mmCIF file of the N, C-alpha and C atoms, coordinates in Angstrom:
data_MODEL
# 
_entry.id   MODEL 
# 
loop_
_atom_site.group_PDB 
_atom_site.id 
_atom_site.type_symbol 
_atom_site.label_atom_id 
_atom_site.label_alt_id 
_atom_site.label_comp_id 
_atom_site.label_asym_id 
_atom_site.label_entity_id 
_atom_site.label_seq_id 
_atom_site.pdbx_PDB_ins_code 
_atom_site.Cartn_x 
_atom_site.Cartn_y 
_atom_site.Cartn_z 
_atom_site.occupancy 
_atom_site.B_iso_or_equiv 
_atom_site.pdbx_formal_charge 
_atom_site.auth_seq_id 
_atom_site.auth_comp_id 
_atom_site.auth_asym_id 
_atom_site.auth_atom_id 
_atom_site.pdbx_PDB_model_num 
ATOM 1   N N  . MET A 1 1  ? 80.276  88.478  98.980  1.00 0.00 ? 1  MET A N  1 
ATOM 2   C CA . MET A 1 1  ? 81.388  88.396  99.870  1.00 0.00 ? 1  MET A CA 1 
ATOM 3   C C  . MET A 1 1  ? 82.189  87.114  99.500  1.00 0.00 ? 1  MET A C  1 
ATOM 4   N N  . GLY A 1 2  ? 82.029  85.995  100.212 1.00 0.00 ? 2  GLY A N  1 
ATOM 5   C CA . GLY A 1 2  ? 82.701  84.810  99.837  1.00 0.00 ? 2  GLY A CA 1 
ATOM 6   C C  . GLY A 1 2  ? 84.219  84.762  100.042 1.00 0.00 ? 2  GLY A C  1 
ATOM 7   N N  . GLU A 1 3  ? 84.759  85.753  100.662 1.00 0.00 ? 3  GLU A N  1 
ATOM 8   C CA . GLU A 1 3  ? 86.238  85.805  100.905 1.00 0.00 ? 3  GLU A CA 1 
ATOM 9   C C  . GLU A 1 3  ? 86.626  84.918  102.043 1.00 0.00 ? 3  GLU A C  1 
ATOM 10  N N  . ASP A 1 4  ? 87.806  84.309  101.973 1.00 0.00 ? 4  ASP A N  1 
ATOM 11  C CA . ASP A 1 4  ? 88.267  83.450  103.046 1.00 0.00 ? 4  ASP A CA 1 
ATOM 12  C C  . ASP A 1 4  ? 89.378  84.233  103.827 1.00 0.00 ? 4  ASP A C  1 
ATOM 13  N N  . TYR A 1 5  ? 89.001  84.572  105.048 1.00 0.00 ? 5  TYR A N  1 
ATOM 14  C CA . TYR A 1 5  ? 89.948  85.290  105.943 1.00 0.00 ? 5  TYR A CA 1 
ATOM 15  C C  . TYR A 1 5  ? 90.336  84.399  107.040 1.00 0.00 ? 5  TYR A C  1 
ATOM 16  N N  . PRO A 1 6  ? 91.441  84.647  107.684 1.00 0.00 ? 6  PRO A N  1 
ATOM 17  C CA . PRO A 1 6  ? 92.017  83.691  108.672 1.00 0.00 ? 6  PRO A CA 1 
ATOM 18  C C  . PRO A 1 6  ? 91.193  83.590  109.926 1.00 0.00 ? 6  PRO A C  1 
ATOM 19  N N  . ILE A 1 7  ? 90.265  84.484  110.188 1.00 0.00 ? 7  ILE A N  1 
ATOM 20  C CA . ILE A 1 7  ? 89.448  84.410  111.383 1.00 0.00 ? 7  ILE A CA 1 
ATOM 21  C C  . ILE A 1 7  ? 87.983  84.656  111.075 1.00 0.00 ? 7  ILE A C  1 
ATOM 22  N N  . GLU A 1 8  ? 87.073  84.199  111.963 1.00 0.00 ? 8  GLU A N  1 
ATOM 23  C CA . GLU A 1 8  ? 85.701  84.458  111.836 1.00 0.00 ? 8  GLU A CA 1 
ATOM 24  C C  . GLU A 1 8  ? 85.406  85.776  112.577 1.00 0.00 ? 8  GLU A C  1 
ATOM 25  N N  . TRP A 1 9  ? 84.849  86.789  111.920 1.00 0.00 ? 9  TRP A N  1 
ATOM 26  C CA . TRP A 1 9  ? 84.610  88.080  112.527 1.00 0.00 ? 9  TRP A CA 1 
ATOM 27  C C  . TRP A 1 9  ? 83.482  88.019  113.576 1.00 0.00 ? 9  TRP A C  1 
ATOM 28  N N  . ASP A 1 10 ? 83.669  88.618  114.706 1.00 0.00 ? 10 ASP A N  1 
ATOM 29  C CA . ASP A 1 10 ? 82.654  88.784  115.734 1.00 0.00 ? 10 ASP A CA 1 
ATOM 30  C C  . ASP A 1 10 ? 82.103  90.210  115.577 1.00 0.00 ? 10 ASP A C  1 
ATOM 31  N N  . PRO A 1 11 ? 80.871  90.374  115.163 1.00 0.00 ? 11 PRO A N  1 
ATOM 32  C CA . PRO A 1 11 ? 80.326  91.677  114.914 1.00 0.00 ? 11 PRO A CA 1 
ATOM 33  C C  . PRO A 1 11 ? 80.165  92.538  116.176 1.00 0.00 ? 11 PRO A C  1 
ATOM 34  N N  . THR A 1 12 ? 80.390  92.023  117.316 1.00 0.00 ? 12 THR A N  1 
ATOM 35  C CA . THR A 1 12 ? 80.328  92.816  118.562 1.00 0.00 ? 12 THR A CA 1 
ATOM 36  C C  . THR A 1 12 ? 81.636  93.388  119.079 1.00 0.00 ? 12 THR A C  1 
ATOM 37  N N  . ARG A 1 13 ? 82.739  93.066  118.319 1.00 0.00 ? 13 ARG A N  1 
ATOM 38  C CA . ARG A 1 13 ? 84.021  93.561  118.688 1.00 0.00 ? 13 ARG A CA 1 
ATOM 39  C C  . ARG A 1 13 ? 84.728  94.261  117.471 1.00 0.00 ? 13 ARG A C  1 
ATOM 40  N N  . TYR A 1 14 ? 85.615  95.188  117.814 1.00 0.00 ? 14 TYR A N  1 
ATOM 41  C CA . TYR A 1 14 ? 86.318  95.884  116.752 1.00 0.00 ? 14 TYR A CA 1 
ATOM 42  C C  . TYR A 1 14 ? 87.247  94.883  116.045 1.00 0.00 ? 14 TYR A C  1 
ATOM 43  N N  . ARG A 1 15 ? 87.412  95.024  114.774 1.00 0.00 ? 15 ARG A N  1 
ATOM 44  C CA . ARG A 1 15 ? 88.218  94.091  114.020 1.00 0.00 ? 15 ARG A CA 1 
ATOM 45  C C  . ARG A 1 15 ? 89.667  94.215  114.436 1.00 0.00 ? 15 ARG A C  1 
ATOM 46  N N  . TYR A 1 16 ? 90.184  95.378  114.762 1.00 0.00 ? 16 TYR A N  1 
ATOM 47  C CA . TYR A 1 16 ? 91.593  95.468  115.159 1.00 0.00 ? 16 TYR A CA 1 
ATOM 48  C C  . TYR A 1 16 ? 91.874  94.665  116.425 1.00 0.00 ? 16 TYR A C  1 
ATOM 49  N N  . GLU A 1 17 ? 90.898  94.656  117.368 1.00 0.00 ? 17 GLU A N  1 
ATOM 50  C CA . GLU A 1 17 ? 91.025  93.828  118.583 1.00 0.00 ? 17 GLU A CA 1 
ATOM 51  C C  . GLU A 1 17 ? 91.067  92.354  118.224 1.00 0.00 ? 17 GLU A C  1 
ATOM 52  N N  . GLN A 1 18 ? 90.236  91.924  117.257 1.00 0.00 ? 18 GLN A N  1 
ATOM 53  C CA . GLN A 1 18 ? 90.212  90.523  116.928 1.00 0.00 ? 18 GLN A CA 1 
ATOM 54  C C  . GLN A 1 18 ? 91.454  90.150  116.171 1.00 0.00 ? 18 GLN A C  1 
ATOM 55  N N  . ILE A 1 19 ? 92.027  90.971  115.362 1.00 0.00 ? 19 ILE A N  1 
ATOM 56  C CA . ILE A 1 19 ? 93.224  90.705  114.674 1.00 0.00 ? 19 ILE A CA 1 
ATOM 57  C C  . ILE A 1 19 ? 94.399  90.661  115.692 1.00 0.00 ? 19 ILE A C  1 
ATOM 58  N N  . ALA A 1 20 ? 94.425  91.584  116.615 1.00 0.00 ? 20 ALA A N  1 
ATOM 59  C CA . ALA A 1 20 ? 95.476  91.589  117.636 1.00 0.00 ? 20 ALA A CA 1 
ATOM 60  C C  . ALA A 1 20 ? 95.433  90.265  118.444 1.00 0.00 ? 20 ALA A C  1 
ATOM 61  N N  . ASP A 1 21 ? 94.220  89.862  118.840 1.00 0.00 ? 21 ASP A N  1 
ATOM 62  C CA . ASP A 1 21 ? 94.045  88.602  119.534 1.00 0.00 ? 21 ASP A CA 1 
ATOM 63  C C  . ASP A 1 21 ? 94.496  87.431  118.753 1.00 0.00 ? 21 ASP A C  1 
ATOM 64  N N  . HIS A 1 22 ? 94.152  87.448  117.475 1.00 0.00 ? 22 HIS A N  1 
ATOM 65  C CA . HIS A 1 22 ? 94.516  86.247  116.566 1.00 0.00 ? 22 HIS A CA 1 
ATOM 66  C C  . HIS A 1 22 ? 96.031  86.194  116.403 1.00 0.00 ? 22 HIS A C  1 
ATOM 67  N N  . ILE A 1 23 ? 96.689  87.312  116.235 1.00 0.00 ? 23 ILE A N  1 
ATOM 68  C CA . ILE A 1 23 ? 98.150  87.317  116.092 1.00 0.00 ? 23 ILE A CA 1 
ATOM 69  C C  . ILE A 1 23 ? 98.782  86.971  117.413 1.00 0.00 ? 23 ILE A C  1 
ATOM 70  N N  . ALA A 1 24 ? 98.168  87.425  118.534 1.00 0.00 ? 24 ALA A N  1 
ATOM 71  C CA . ALA A 1 24 ? 98.739  87.064  119.898 1.00 0.00 ? 24 ALA A CA 1 
ATOM 72  C C  . ALA A 1 24 ? 98.660  85.577  120.099 1.00 0.00 ? 24 ALA A C  1 
ATOM 73  N N  . GLU A 1 25 ? 97.542  84.979  119.693 1.00 0.00 ? 25 GLU A N  1 
ATOM 74  C CA . GLU A 1 25 ? 97.386  83.489  119.798 1.00 0.00 ? 25 GLU A CA 1 
ATOM 75  C C  . GLU A 1 25 ? 98.373  82.739  119.028 1.00 0.00 ? 25 GLU A C  1 
ATOM 76  N N  . ARG A 1 26 ? 98.732  83.256  117.777 1.00 0.00 ? 26 ARG A N  1 
ATOM 77  C CA . ARG A 1 26 ? 99.730  82.669  116.904 1.00 0.00 ? 26 ARG A CA 1 
ATOM 78  C C  . ARG A 1 26 ? 101.083 82.774  117.559 1.00 0.00 ? 26 ARG A C  1 
ATOM 79  N N  . ILE A 1 27 ? 101.392 83.910  118.223 1.00 0.00 ? 27 ILE A N  1 
ATOM 80  C CA . ILE A 1 27 ? 102.684 84.078  118.901 1.00 0.00 ? 27 ILE A CA 1 
ATOM 81  C C  . ILE A 1 27 ? 102.752 83.100  120.077 1.00 0.00 ? 27 ILE A C  1 
ATOM 82  N N  . ALA A 1 28 ? 101.709 83.043  120.884 1.00 0.00 ? 28 ALA A N  1 
ATOM 83  C CA . ALA A 1 28 ? 101.674 82.143  122.054 1.00 0.00 ? 28 ALA A CA 1 
ATOM 84  C C  . ALA A 1 28 ? 101.814 80.656  121.689 1.00 0.00 ? 28 ALA A C  1 
ATOM 85  N N  . SER A 1 29 ? 101.289 80.313  120.511 1.00 0.00 ? 29 SER A N  1 
ATOM 86  C CA . SER A 1 29 ? 101.309 78.875  120.119 1.00 0.00 ? 29 SER A CA 1 
ATOM 87  C C  . SER A 1 29 ? 102.687 78.550  119.433 1.00 0.00 ? 29 SER A C  1 
ATOM 88  N N  . GLY A 1 30 ? 103.460 79.563  119.144 1.00 0.00 ? 30 GLY A N  1 
ATOM 89  C CA . GLY A 1 30 ? 104.768 79.298  118.544 1.00 0.00 ? 30 GLY A CA 1 
ATOM 90  C C  . GLY A 1 30 ? 104.675 79.339  117.000 1.00 0.00 ? 30 GLY A C  1 
ATOM 91  N N  . ALA A 1 31 ? 103.484 79.523  116.481 1.00 0.00 ? 31 ALA A N  1 
ATOM 92  C CA . ALA A 1 31 ? 103.277 79.626  114.998 1.00 0.00 ? 31 ALA A CA 1 
ATOM 93  C C  . ALA A 1 31 ? 104.075 80.786  114.457 1.00 0.00 ? 31 ALA A C  1 
ATOM 94  N N  . ILE A 1 32 ? 104.142 81.850  115.253 1.00 0.00 ? 32 ILE A N  1 
ATOM 95  C CA . ILE A 1 32 ? 105.074 83.029  114.892 1.00 0.00 ? 32 ILE A CA 1 
ATOM 96  C C  . ILE A 1 32 ? 106.097 83.053  116.062 1.00 0.00 ? 32 ILE A C  1 
ATOM 97  N N  . PRO A 1 33 ? 107.359 82.598  115.788 1.00 0.00 ? 33 PRO A N  1 
ATOM 98  C CA . PRO A 1 33 ? 108.310 82.437  116.805 1.00 0.00 ? 33 PRO A CA 1 
ATOM 99  C C  . PRO A 1 33 ? 108.949 83.806  117.296 1.00 0.00 ? 33 PRO A C  1 
ATOM 100 N N  . PRO A 1 34 ? 109.573 83.807  118.450 1.00 0.00 ? 34 PRO A N  1 
ATOM 101 C CA . PRO A 1 34 ? 110.283 84.965  118.955 1.00 0.00 ? 34 PRO A CA 1 
ATOM 102 C C  . PRO A 1 34 ? 111.286 85.499  117.930 1.00 0.00 ? 34 PRO A C  1 
ATOM 103 N N  . ARG A 1 35 ? 111.336 86.797  117.818 1.00 0.00 ? 35 ARG A N  1 
ATOM 104 C CA . ARG A 1 35 ? 112.310 87.523  116.908 1.00 0.00 ? 35 ARG A CA 1 
ATOM 105 C C  . ARG A 1 35 ? 111.868 87.482  115.509 1.00 0.00 ? 35 ARG A C  1 
ATOM 106 N N  . ALA A 1 36 ? 110.776 86.738  115.192 1.00 0.00 ? 36 ALA A N  1 
ATOM 107 C CA . ALA A 1 36 ? 110.281 86.728  113.784 1.00 0.00 ? 36 ALA A CA 1 
ATOM 108 C C  . ALA A 1 36 ? 109.666 88.023  113.373 1.00 0.00 ? 36 ALA A C  1 
ATOM 109 N N  . ALA A 1 37 ? 109.759 88.407  112.138 1.00 0.00 ? 37 ALA A N  1 
ATOM 110 C CA . ALA A 1 37 ? 109.115 89.585  111.653 1.00 0.00 ? 37 ALA A CA 1 
ATOM 111 C C  . ALA A 1 37 ? 107.682 89.314  111.251 1.00 0.00 ? 37 ALA A C  1 
ATOM 112 N N  . LEU A 1 38 ? 106.816 90.163  111.587 1.00 0.00 ? 38 LEU A N  1 
ATOM 113 C CA . LEU A 1 38 ? 105.410 90.031  111.130 1.00 0.00 ? 38 LEU A CA 1 
ATOM 114 C C  . LEU A 1 38 ? 105.425 90.433  109.680 1.00 0.00 ? 38 LEU A C  1 
ATOM 115 N N  . PRO A 1 39 ? 104.500 89.919  108.867 1.00 0.00 ? 39 PRO A N  1 
ATOM 116 C CA . PRO A 1 39 ? 104.305 90.397  107.484 1.00 0.00 ? 39 PRO A CA 1 
ATOM 117 C C  . PRO A 1 39 ? 104.128 91.892  107.449 1.00 0.00 ? 39 PRO A C  1 
ATOM 118 N N  . ALA A 1 40 ? 104.406 92.498  106.305 1.00 0.00 ? 40 ALA A N  1 
ATOM 119 C CA . ALA A 1 40 ? 104.216 93.940  106.111 1.00 0.00 ? 40 ALA A CA 1 
ATOM 120 C C  . ALA A 1 40 ? 102.788 94.338  106.339 1.00 0.00 ? 40 ALA A C  1 
ATOM 121 N N  . ILE A 1 41 ? 102.469 95.589  106.657 1.00 0.00 ? 41 ILE A N  1 
ATOM 122 C CA . ILE A 1 41 ? 101.169 96.068  106.926 1.00 0.00 ? 41 ILE A CA 1 
ATOM 123 C C  . ILE A 1 41 ? 100.228 95.804  105.717 1.00 0.00 ? 41 ILE A C  1 
ATOM 124 N N  . ASP A 1 42 ? 100.734 96.082  104.573 1.00 0.00 ? 42 ASP A N  1 
ATOM 125 C CA . ASP A 1 42 ? 99.914  95.880  103.343 1.00 0.00 ? 42 ASP A CA 1 
ATOM 126 C C  . ASP A 1 42 ? 99.482  94.457  103.162 1.00 0.00 ? 42 ASP A C  1 
ATOM 127 N N  . ARG A 1 43 ? 100.471 93.538  103.408 1.00 0.00 ? 43 ARG A N  1 
ATOM 128 C CA . ARG A 1 43 ? 100.176 92.117  103.313 1.00 0.00 ? 43 ARG A CA 1 
ATOM 129 C C  . ARG A 1 43 ? 99.163  91.656  104.315 1.00 0.00 ? 43 ARG A C  1 
ATOM 130 N N  . LEU A 1 44 ? 99.313  92.133  105.548 1.00 0.00 ? 44 LEU A N  1 
ATOM 131 C CA . LEU A 1 44 ? 98.397  91.700  106.633 1.00 0.00 ? 44 LEU A CA 1 
ATOM 132 C C  . LEU A 1 44 ? 96.967  92.285  106.296 1.00 0.00 ? 44 LEU A C  1 
ATOM 133 N N  . ALA A 1 45 ? 96.942  93.500  105.766 1.00 0.00 ? 45 ALA A N  1 
ATOM 134 C CA . ALA A 1 45 ? 95.713  94.103  105.432 1.00 0.00 ? 45 ALA A CA 1 
ATOM 135 C C  . ALA A 1 45 ? 94.957  93.305  104.341 1.00 0.00 ? 45 ALA A C  1 
ATOM 136 N N  . ALA A 1 46 ? 95.700  92.852  103.401 1.00 0.00 ? 46 ALA A N  1 
ATOM 137 C CA . ALA A 1 46 ? 95.134  92.007  102.315 1.00 0.00 ? 46 ALA A CA 1 
ATOM 138 C C  . ALA A 1 46 ? 94.754  90.674  102.864 1.00 0.00 ? 46 ALA A C  1 
ATOM 139 N N  . GLU A 1 47 ? 95.546  90.044  103.747 1.00 0.00 ? 47 GLU A N  1 
ATOM 140 C CA . GLU A 1 47 ? 95.281  88.763  104.335 1.00 0.00 ? 47 GLU A CA 1 
ATOM 141 C C  . GLU A 1 47 ? 94.005  88.755  105.148 1.00 0.00 ? 47 GLU A C  1 
ATOM 142 N N  . TYR A 1 48 ? 93.785  89.843  105.939 1.00 0.00 ? 48 TYR A N  1 
ATOM 143 C CA . TYR A 1 48 ? 92.616  89.940  106.821 1.00 0.00 ? 48 TYR A CA 1 
ATOM 144 C C  . TYR A 1 48 ? 91.443  90.661  106.127 1.00 0.00 ? 48 TYR A C  1 
ATOM 145 N N  . GLY A 1 49 ? 91.682  91.272  104.968 1.00 0.00 ? 49 GLY A N  1 
ATOM 146 C CA . GLY A 1 49 ? 90.587  91.976  104.224 1.00 0.00 ? 49 GLY A CA 1 
ATOM 147 C C  . GLY A 1 49 ? 90.174  93.215  104.949 1.00 0.00 ? 49 GLY A C  1 
ATOM 148 N N  . VAL A 1 50 ? 91.120  93.963  105.505 1.00 0.00 ? 50 VAL A N  1 
ATOM 149 C CA . VAL A 1 50 ? 90.791  95.212  106.257 1.00 0.00 ? 50 VAL A CA 1 
ATOM 150 C C  . VAL A 1 50 ? 91.701  96.324  105.716 1.00 0.00 ? 50 VAL A C  1 
ATOM 151 N N  . ALA A 1 51 ? 91.409  97.561  106.213 1.00 0.00 ? 51 ALA A N  1 
ATOM 152 C CA . ALA A 1 51 ? 92.262  98.727  105.856 1.00 0.00 ? 51 ALA A CA 1 
ATOM 153 C C  . ALA A 1 51 ? 93.565  98.685  106.646 1.00 0.00 ? 51 ALA A C  1 
ATOM 154 N N  . ARG A 1 52 ? 94.510  99.368  106.044 1.00 0.00 ? 52 ARG A N  1 
ATOM 155 C CA . ARG A 1 52 ? 95.902  99.461  106.684 1.00 0.00 ? 52 ARG A CA 1 
ATOM 156 C C  . ARG A 1 52 ? 95.802  100.008 108.101 1.00 0.00 ? 52 ARG A C  1 
ATOM 157 N N  . MET A 1 53 ? 94.893  100.974 108.383 1.00 0.00 ? 53 MET A N  1 
ATOM 158 C CA . MET A 1 53 ? 94.778  101.587 109.613 1.00 0.00 ? 53 MET A CA 1 
ATOM 159 C C  . MET A 1 53 ? 94.286  100.537 110.716 1.00 0.00 ? 53 MET A C  1 
ATOM 160 N N  . THR A 1 54 ? 93.532  99.614  110.244 1.00 0.00 ? 54 THR A N  1 
ATOM 161 C CA . THR A 1 54 ? 93.111  98.562  111.158 1.00 0.00 ? 54 THR A CA 1 
ATOM 162 C C  . THR A 1 54 ? 94.287  97.742  111.609 1.00 0.00 ? 54 THR A C  1 
ATOM 163 N N  . ILE A 1 55 ? 95.157  97.338  110.649 1.00 0.00 ? 55 ILE A N  1 
ATOM 164 C CA . ILE A 1 55 ? 96.357  96.612  110.978 1.00 0.00 ? 55 ILE A CA 1 
ATOM 165 C C  . ILE A 1 55 ? 97.272  97.415  111.873 1.00 0.00 ? 55 ILE A C  1 
ATOM 166 N N  . ILE A 1 56 ? 97.454  98.729  111.578 1.00 0.00 ? 56 ILE A N  1 
ATOM 167 C CA . ILE A 1 56 ? 98.318  99.562  112.400 1.00 0.00 ? 56 ILE A CA 1 
ATOM 168 C C  . ILE A 1 56 ? 97.782  99.593  113.787 1.00 0.00 ? 56 ILE A C  1 
ATOM 169 N N  . ARG A 1 57 ? 96.448  99.746  114.034 1.00 0.00 ? 57 ARG A N  1 
ATOM 170 C CA . ARG A 1 57 ? 95.896  99.685  115.366 1.00 0.00 ? 57 ARG A CA 1 
ATOM 171 C C  . ARG A 1 57 ? 96.121  98.370  116.069 1.00 0.00 ? 57 ARG A C  1 
ATOM 172 N N  . ALA A 1 58 ? 95.975  97.294  115.312 1.00 0.00 ? 58 ALA A N  1 
ATOM 173 C CA . ALA A 1 58 ? 96.166  95.935  115.886 1.00 0.00 ? 58 ALA A CA 1 
ATOM 174 C C  . ALA A 1 58 ? 97.606  95.810  116.372 1.00 0.00 ? 58 ALA A C  1 
ATOM 175 N N  . THR A 1 59 ? 98.534  96.353  115.527 1.00 0.00 ? 59 THR A N  1 
ATOM 176 C CA . THR A 1 59 ? 99.973  96.298  115.872 1.00 0.00 ? 59 THR A CA 1 
ATOM 177 C C  . THR A 1 59 ? 100.274 97.082  117.064 1.00 0.00 ? 59 THR A C  1 
ATOM 178 N N  . GLU A 1 60 ? 99.650  98.252  117.228 1.00 0.00 ? 60 GLU A N  1 
ATOM 179 C CA . GLU A 1 60 ? 99.783  99.115  118.415 1.00 0.00 ? 60 GLU A CA 1 
ATOM 180 C C  . GLU A 1 60 ? 99.355  98.357  119.653 1.00 0.00 ? 60 GLU A C  1 
ATOM 181 N N  . MET A 1 61 ? 98.202  97.644  119.520 1.00 0.00 ? 61 MET A N  1 
ATOM 182 C CA . MET A 1 61 ? 97.764  96.861  120.656 1.00 0.00 ? 61 MET A CA 1 
ATOM 183 C C  . MET A 1 61 ? 98.731  95.745  121.048 1.00 0.00 ? 61 MET A C  1 
ATOM 184 N N  . LEU A 1 62 ? 99.274  95.084  120.066 1.00 0.00 ? 62 LEU A N  1 
ATOM 185 C CA . LEU A 1 62 ? 100.297 94.082  120.346 1.00 0.00 ? 62 LEU A CA 1 
ATOM 186 C C  . LEU A 1 62 ? 101.545 94.658  121.022 1.00 0.00 ? 62 LEU A C  1 
ATOM 187 N N  . GLN A 1 63 ? 101.895 95.866  120.594 1.00 0.00 ? 63 GLN A N  1 
ATOM 188 C CA . GLN A 1 63 ? 103.026 96.511  121.180 1.00 0.00 ? 63 GLN A CA 1 
ATOM 189 C C  . GLN A 1 63 ? 102.678 96.934  122.659 1.00 0.00 ? 63 GLN A C  1 
ATOM 190 N N  . GLU A 1 64 ? 101.544 97.395  122.910 1.00 0.00 ? 64 GLU A N  1 
ATOM 191 C CA . GLU A 1 64 ? 101.123 97.739  124.250 1.00 0.00 ? 64 GLU A CA 1 
ATOM 192 C C  . GLU A 1 64 ? 101.099 96.525  125.160 1.00 0.00 ? 64 GLU A C  1 
ATOM 193 N N  . ARG A 1 65 ? 100.830 95.401  124.599 1.00 0.00 ? 65 ARG A N  1 
ATOM 194 C CA . ARG A 1 65 ? 100.861 94.165  125.343 1.00 0.00 ? 65 ARG A CA 1 
ATOM 195 C C  . ARG A 1 65 ? 102.270 93.541  125.520 1.00 0.00 ? 65 ARG A C  1 
ATOM 196 N N  . GLY A 1 66 ? 103.238 94.131  124.931 1.00 0.00 ? 66 GLY A N  1 
ATOM 197 C CA . GLY A 1 66 ? 104.604 93.722  125.052 1.00 0.00 ? 66 GLY A CA 1 
ATOM 198 C C  . GLY A 1 66 ? 104.931 92.517  124.204 1.00 0.00 ? 66 GLY A C  1 
ATOM 199 N N  . LEU A 1 67 ? 104.082 92.264  123.220 1.00 0.00 ? 67 LEU A N  1 
ATOM 200 C CA . LEU A 1 67 ? 104.361 91.057  122.325 1.00 0.00 ? 67 LEU A CA 1 
ATOM 201 C C  . LEU A 1 67 ? 105.157 91.336  121.120 1.00 0.00 ? 67 LEU A C  1 
ATOM 202 N N  . VAL A 1 68 ? 105.235 92.563  120.627 1.00 0.00 ? 68 VAL A N  1 
ATOM 203 C CA . VAL A 1 68 ? 106.008 92.918  119.497 1.00 0.00 ? 68 VAL A CA 1 
ATOM 204 C C  . VAL A 1 68 ? 106.697 94.262  119.688 1.00 0.00 ? 68 VAL A C  1 
ATOM 205 N N  . ARG A 1 69 ? 107.708 94.449  118.868 1.00 0.00 ? 69 ARG A N  1 
ATOM 206 C CA . ARG A 1 69 ? 108.436 95.730  118.893 1.00 0.00 ? 69 ARG A CA 1 
ATOM 207 C C  . ARG A 1 69 ? 108.416 96.262  117.433 1.00 0.00 ? 69 ARG A C  1 
ATOM 208 N N  . VAL A 1 70 ? 108.077 97.505  117.257 1.00 0.00 ? 70 VAL A N  1 
ATOM 209 C CA . VAL A 1 70 ? 108.121 98.116  115.942 1.00 0.00 ? 70 VAL A CA 1 
ATOM 210 C C  . VAL A 1 70 ? 109.391 98.917  115.800 1.00 0.00 ? 70 VAL A C  1 
ATOM 211 N N  . LEU A 1 71 ? 110.171 98.559  114.787 1.00 0.00 ? 71 LEU A N  1 
ATOM 212 C CA . LEU A 1 71 ? 111.426 99.226  114.461 1.00 0.00 ? 71 LEU A CA 1 
ATOM 213 C C  . LEU A 1 71 ? 111.184 99.938  113.195 1.00 0.00 ? 71 LEU A C  1 
ATOM 214 N N  . ARG A 1 72 ? 111.058 101.269 113.291 1.00 0.00 ? 72 ARG A N  1 
ATOM 215 C CA . ARG A 1 72 ? 110.768 102.140 112.071 1.00 0.00 ? 72 ARG A CA 1 
ATOM 216 C C  . ARG A 1 72 ? 111.765 101.804 110.961 1.00 0.00 ? 72 ARG A C  1 
ATOM 217 N N  . GLY A 1 73 ? 111.152 101.570 109.761 1.00 0.00 ? 73 GLY A N  1 
ATOM 218 C CA . GLY A 1 73 ? 111.896 101.306 108.603 1.00 0.00 ? 73 GLY A CA 1 
ATOM 219 C C  . GLY A 1 73 ? 112.437 99.942  108.499 1.00 0.00 ? 73 GLY A C  1 
ATOM 220 N N  . ARG A 1 74 ? 112.258 99.053  109.490 1.00 0.00 ? 74 ARG A N  1 
ATOM 221 C CA . ARG A 1 74 ? 112.745 97.698  109.494 1.00 0.00 ? 74 ARG A CA 1 
ATOM 222 C C  . ARG A 1 74 ? 111.591 96.702  109.600 1.00 0.00 ? 74 ARG A C  1 
ATOM 223 N N  . GLY A 1 75 ? 110.557 97.019  110.386 1.00 0.00 ? 75 GLY A N  1 
ATOM 224 C CA . GLY A 1 75 ? 109.436 96.110  110.520 1.00 0.00 ? 75 GLY A CA 1 
ATOM 225 C C  . GLY A 1 75 ? 108.971 95.954  111.943 1.00 0.00 ? 75 GLY A C  1 
ATOM 226 N N  . THR A 1 76 ? 108.069 95.016  112.092 1.00 0.00 ? 76 THR A N  1 
ATOM 227 C CA . THR A 1 76 ? 107.506 94.648  113.416 1.00 0.00 ? 76 THR A CA 1 
ATOM 228 C C  . THR A 1 76 ? 107.959 93.268  113.746 1.00 0.00 ? 76 THR A C  1 
ATOM 229 N N  . PHE A 1 77 ? 108.571 93.112  114.943 1.00 0.00 ? 77 PHE A N  1 
ATOM 230 C CA . PHE A 1 77 ? 109.153 91.814  115.360 1.00 0.00 ? 77 PHE A CA 1 
ATOM 231 C C  . PHE A 1 77 ? 108.592 91.339  116.649 1.00 0.00 ? 77 PHE A C  1 
ATOM 232 N N  . VAL A 1 78 ? 108.432 90.043  116.713 1.00 0.00 ? 78 VAL A N  1 
ATOM 233 C CA . VAL A 1 78 ? 107.953 89.358  117.974 1.00 0.00 ? 78 VAL A CA 1 
ATOM 234 C C  . VAL A 1 78 ? 109.026 89.531  119.027 1.00 0.00 ? 78 VAL A C  1 
ATOM 235 N N  . VAL A 1 79 ? 108.664 89.930  120.240 1.00 0.00 ? 79 VAL A N  1 
ATOM 236 C CA . VAL A 1 79 ? 109.591 90.085  121.340 1.00 0.00 ? 79 VAL A CA 1 
ATOM 237 C C  . VAL A 1 79 ? 109.976 88.694  121.837 1.00 0.00 ? 79 VAL A C  1 
ATOM 238 N N  . ASP A 1 80 ? 111.229 88.514  122.119 1.00 0.00 ? 80 ASP A N  1 
ATOM 239 C CA . ASP A 1 80 ? 111.716 87.218  122.697 1.00 0.00 ? 80 ASP A CA 1 
ATOM 240 C C  . ASP A 1 80 ? 111.585 87.371  124.192 1.00 0.00 ? 80 ASP A C  1 
ATOM 241 N N  . PRO A 1 81 ? 110.801 86.623  124.891 1.00 0.00 ? 81 PRO A N  1 
ATOM 242 C CA . PRO A 1 81 ? 110.662 86.712  126.298 1.00 0.00 ? 81 PRO A CA 1 
ATOM 243 C C  . PRO A 1 81 ? 111.974 86.525  127.098 1.00 0.00 ? 81 PRO A C  1 
ATOM 244 N N  . ASP A 1 82 ? 112.890 85.795  126.496 1.00 0.00 ? 82 ASP A N  1 
ATOM 245 C CA . ASP A 1 82 ? 114.201 85.610  127.140 1.00 0.00 ? 82 ASP A CA 1 
ATOM 246 C C  . ASP A 1 82 ? 115.064 86.918  127.105 1.00 0.00 ? 82 ASP A C  1 
ATOM 247 N N  . ASP A 1 83 ? 114.703 87.820  126.225 1.00 0.00 ? 83 ASP A N  1 
ATOM 248 C CA . ASP A 1 83 ? 115.429 89.098  126.141 1.00 0.00 ? 83 ASP A CA 1 
ATOM 249 C C  . ASP A 1 83 ? 114.839 90.175  127.048 1.00 0.00 ? 83 ASP A C  1 
ATOM 250 N N  . ALA A 1 84 ? 113.638 89.912  127.531 1.00 0.00 ? 84 ALA A N  1 
ATOM 251 C CA . ALA A 1 84 ? 112.977 90.868  128.416 1.00 0.00 ? 84 ALA A CA 1 
ATOM 252 C C  . ALA A 1 84 ? 113.670 91.019  129.798 1.00 0.00 ? 84 ALA A C  1 
ATOM 253 N N  . GLY A 1 85 ? 113.561 92.214  130.323 1.00 0.00 ? 85 GLY A N  1 
ATOM 254 C CA . GLY A 1 85 ? 114.076 92.368  131.671 1.00 0.00 ? 85 GLY A CA 1 
ATOM 255 C C  . GLY A 1 85 ? 114.945 93.467  131.736 1.00 0.00 ? 85 GLY A C  1 
# 
């Protein structure tokens, strides 16, 4: 193995949940600012060392939480809380 991934995997939780939580933490801390585009699915899959479907599921979780908006053909963007309402 020996790969360096951005998070330590918890074997008791699904990886898509852990990735969604990690990205949510980065959004909350301002590391990924409002209206910023998330990297492409393929890039995130390579960064985390997981399948594309894992990233897609993580993105769906972030969308369900109201943290990102998926615009087909354009990308996935962090929701600006000032625009909500």
